[in-house]
N, C-alpha and C positions, 0 to 999 in steps of 0.2 A: 515558923521556920524561916532561919535566914536561907536564900537562893544560894546554891552553888553555882558559881561564875565558870562557864565552859566557854572553853577556847577550842575553835575548830580549823584542822588542817584539812584544806581539801572540802570543796563545795561543788561536786558534780553529782552525778546521778543517786549517789548515795547520801545526798544533802539531805534527805528524807530523815535520815538519822538525827540529826542538827534540829531540823524544826521539831519532830516528836519532843527533843531535850529541852526545847525551849519553850517554858512554863514561867514565866516571870510573876512570882507574887503567890507561886503555888511549890517552890521549891530546886528551882533550877532555870537559868538564863544563859544565853548565849552573847558573851562580853566581847568577843573577839575573834576574827576569820582571817585566816591567809590562805589565799590562791592567788597564782598566777596568772589566770585568764578574767580580762578584766570586765568581759560580761558576767562572768560567775561571782564577780566581786560586786557585780551592781544590783544582781540578784540578791545576795547575801545582805548587803545594806536596807535592802527594800524587805526583807523576812526578819531580820533584826536590827531594827532601827535603833541607832544610836551605837551599835557594835562598832568596835575598831577595825578598819579593813587595811590589810597588808599583804604585800607580793613575798613576803619574807618568813616562812614557818618560824623563824628564831622570833620573831615579833608574839608568837604564841606559845612557844615552849620556853622560853626566857623571863615571860611576862609573871611578874610578882605577886598582880592582883588576880590571878585565875587557879580556879581550885579544880581543875581537871581538864582535861585532853582528850578531843575526838579526832582520830586518824582517818580521814576516809579518802585518801588519795590512791592512785593505781599502783596495784600491788606489788612492784617490784621495789617501791619507795617506803614499804612499810616497815622495815628493820632500822634504817637511818632514822626516821623520824622520831619512832616509839622509843629507840634506844634514847634520843635526843629528851623528849620529854621525860622518861622514867629517871635520868640521871639528875635532870632538874626538880626531880621530888614531884613531879604531877602524876596523879592517877589516869590511867590510861584506856580508851576505848579504842582499839584498833578492828577495823572492818576485817573480816572473814577473804580471802584466807589469812593466815598469819603473816607470812610472805610467800616466795615462789620457789624456795630450796630451803633444804632442810638445815643447812648450818646457819643460813640466816634467820629460821627461826629458835633454833637453838641459843643464838645471839642475843635475841629478847629476851627467851625465858631467863636466860644466866644475868643479864642486866638488871631484870627484875627481880631476881634474887638478891644479888649483890648488891642493890641499891636499896631493898626492902619497899619498893614502890609498888604501888597496887596495879596489876595488869588484867584486863579484860577485854575477850575477844569475841566479834560479833557475830556467832553463831546462832543465829535468831530461829532457825527452823526448831530449835529445840523448844522453843516456845511456841511453833505452831499447834493448833488444835488438833489435826492430823496426826501429827506426830506424838502430841501426849496420850491420844486415845491409844495409839500402837502401843507406845510403852508401858501405858496402865495396865493394859492386857496382858501383855507379857509378864509383866510383876506380877499378876496375879493369879498366873498359871493358867489362861484360858487357853493355852496352845501347848501345854507342856512345857519342858525345855528346847528353848530355839536351837536348832541344827542346821536351817541353811537359811538363805533369805538372798530375794531376788528385785533387783532394782531397774526400772523402764524409765528414763527421763525422754520426754518428749518435750523439744523446748521450739515452740511455734515461731517464736520470735526471735530466732537466732541469729538470719542475717542482719536484722536492725539493732539489736542489743551487743552482739559480740563479734562483728566483722565490719562494723564501721568506725572502730576508733582503737584504741593500743590494745584492747581484748585479744586482737588478733594476731597481736607478736608475741613470739617465743620470747623476746628478751624482756617483754613486761610480766609475762604470764606463766613462761614454760609452758604452758598448753593448758586447753580448756578441759583436759582430764585431771587437772589439779584444780585450776581457777573456779570452773562452774562445778565440777563432782565434788570439790572440798567440803559442800553442804553436804549431800547425799553420803558421802563416805563417814562423814561424822556422825550423820544419823543414823548409819548401817552398825557402826561401831558403838552405839549409843544402845542399840535394840539389841544387839549381839552382846554386847557385855564382854565385849573384847577387841583387841586391835590388831590389824592386818599384820601378818607375820611375812607372807611370802605371796606377790603378785606378778601376773602375766596379762598382757594388754595386746590387742589389735587396732588398728584405726586407720584413717586414709583422709585428705581434704578431696571429699568426692563433688562437692558442687560449688560451694564459693571460689574455688582456685582458679576455677575456669571460666569465672565472669570476668571480662576487660574491664567494665564500667567502674575504675577506680577514681577515687580524687588523687590529683596531683600534690606530691610531697610540700607540706606546709599550707595546703589548701584546708581553711575550716571545714569542721564536720557541717552538713547540709544542715538548715534548718528543719527539714521535713524530713529527719532519720528516721521518725518514727511515727506513725500514725495507728490508733485505735484498729483500724482495719486492717492494717498491717500492707506490707508490700508482698503482693502473691501473685502468683509460684514465686520459689527464689529466685528462679532464674531473671524475672524483673528487676529486682534490685539493684539500685544505682548509688553512684557515691560510695562505694565502698571504700575502706581502707587503702592507702597505697600498697604496704605491706601485708600479706595474709599468708603464714607460715606455721599455724595451728589447723590441727584437725577437725573436721566437722561431723565427724562420725568416731565412736571410740567404743570397743568392749574391755570390759576387764573382768578378770576372775581374781578372788584374793581367798586367802587361807590365813583364818584369824589365830591367833596364839592360844584359844581356847577349843580349836578344833572346828568351828563354825566354818560352814565354806560359803561363798557369797559371789554375787557377779552384778553387774554394773552395767547398763546399755545407754549411751547419750547420742541424741542425733539432732542437729540444729535446721532442720528443713524439712520437719514434721508440720500439717495444718493444725496441731493442737499443741495445747504448751501444759503439761502436768507431770506430775510424778507418779508411778504405780510402783507401789512394797508390796511384794509377797514374802510373808515370812512363815515358815514352816517349823513345827517343832514336833516330838515325838508323840503328841497327842491333840494335833489340830494344825488349823491354816489359818491365817488374817490376810486378808488384803485390804486394798482402800482402792474404790474407783471413783474417782475425784479427789482433789487434795484441799480443797477448800471450802466454802460455805455451799450446803446441798447436796457435796458428796457423802459418802458413805464408808465407813469401815465394815467389814464382814468376816465374820468367824466360821468356820466349819470346823466343828470337834466330836460331832456324834456318828457314828453308823458308819460302815462304807456303802459307796455306792458309787453307780457310774456319773456323769454329769448331774449337777444339782444347783441350779441357779439360786434356788431360796438357801440362804443359810441357817445356822442355827441363833446367831445373833447378830444385829445391825446395829450400829452407833451413826449417828447424825454427825456431821461436821459442822459444828455451830460458826457463826459469822462472828466479827469482832465485839467483846462485850458480853457474849452469851456466856463464856467459862465452859468448861471443858471437863469430863472426866467418865470413869467408868465404874460404876458403883461394884465392891465386891457383892458376889450373888444375884449378878444380872445375868439371867442366863437363857430365859424363855423366848428368844429369838424377838424380842421388843424392847432391847437394850436401849436407853437414851444416854445423851450427851447431859453431864451434871457439871460437878465442878473440879479444879486441878490445874487449869491453866490460867487461873486467875481471869481479871476483866480490864479488856481494854480500856484505857483513859479517854475522857472525850479531848476533841481537838486534836489538830495535829494529822501528819499522815498516818491512816492506819494499816500499813503496808503487810505484805505477807500474812494475811488474812487474820491482823491483829498484832500478830508477832512482834512486830516493831516497837509499840509502846512498852511490853512487857519485856523486852529487853532491855530498855532504855530504863523502866522501873528498877531492874535489877542491879544494873550498873550505877547508878544512883544511891540505890540500898548500900552497894559494895564500897563505893567511895565514903561514904558516912560510917559506915559501920563493919565494913570489913567482914570475913566470915565467908563459908563456903558459896558458890554458885553452882546454876545449872550448867552452865556453857563452863569450859576447861581449857585453860592454855594447853596442858599435857593433849587433849584429846585433839586442839587447835593443832598442834605440832605433828601428830600422828596422823591425821587427816591429809597434812600437806606432804608427809615423809611416802606415805601411801601412794597418793596422786603422780607425787616426783618419780618415785621409782615403776610407776605403773606407765609414764609418759615415756621413760627412757627404754622400757621394754616394749614399748608400743614401736619404739623407734630403732630397735635393733632385731626386727624380726619377732618378736612376741617372745623374747628369750624370759624365763622366768626371774624375778629379780627379789630378794631379802629387802625386808623394809627395817632400817635401822632403829635399835632401841633409843631410847631416852636414858641418859644418866641416871640412875636409881635416886642418887642423893637430890639430884634438883627435880624428877619426878616426885618425892616425897614430900619436898618444900610444897609442891602447888596441891598436894593431897590434904595438907594440912590447911590451906586455906590461906595459902601465903603467909605463913609463919614460921619463924627458926625455933621455938618453942616446941617440942616433942610434944608434951602434955598438952598444949592447946589445939 
């Protein structure tokens, strides 16, 4: 197989995606990188020997010898860069969120349709084993028809990852109820089988806004901005971003177009980092305890009772490379994880519980062959739309907001696998 030649725009925190996609001799290779930061270019040069390095994104979008482009830049730049690559006929992987406003997302979708160039959005949580297990259980009817979903997101490293750079600024993200929650809103929509129709939110900047230890404008991000042990407790954080105007706590209520009611809660100063999903149907409940290897998804779907710690079914969340599924007929309280989420490839960054290699696999297959994918540009747009309107609600006293629907013709194009021919 001839290697697909990959161009990368932005080699920052999500440069891990580019490293996973660099598989010379095995189907794909990064051959060009553009980034404004000289340190990022130096790191890219070490990671991808022989790759062309540039400060100008046009050296990637305009390069005739590239087969696809990864857009891994800050959120507010996604639309301009993605549309430039699409217009140049380059299939694009754009990191989530699609962009930071509904209008900018719709511009990307329209450009993809008008040019006929393939668009892929990096909602890698759809490939996380914990999400696959829950999705499979719901599909096989383990809890009946989904009626309500509750999500709690404990962001233990929030001060390190989201308040020391551009993530802390509204102009770059709209807010973390869009930027960070786009993952969970997309998963919530996927598990529920519908999109948010109405949202209402509250939130505040409760901890990091009071911390006076900021970098000076123009001062580079500190070299020790993150450590494995973390900077704890939160008030000990230093060298925060000069501008912090996004909330560090948010609470969101959603009504979906299929009647499902949902809630989402996000906190950036907890001592632990994981997501807890509780999905309740008309015949049972499932919940995850831990969201990575060693965690479990538990199902309660028999007998009424008081508190009962032991579930009716338990599914272990595997590590990268183990594969995932919940075979139909498993219901004796000893369920196991088997096939379904695929197998992580050897080498590279195994980020997000092995989801990053799987989403890169899907993108590369999509570039070569087209067809439908588990990720969805429409779903990515709807996650942004819900997060954008939720942020507007949060900042206007919690007033409910309607989530704008997508042009049906545009939605249909992506539903067909980005094909104009209805029969296809």
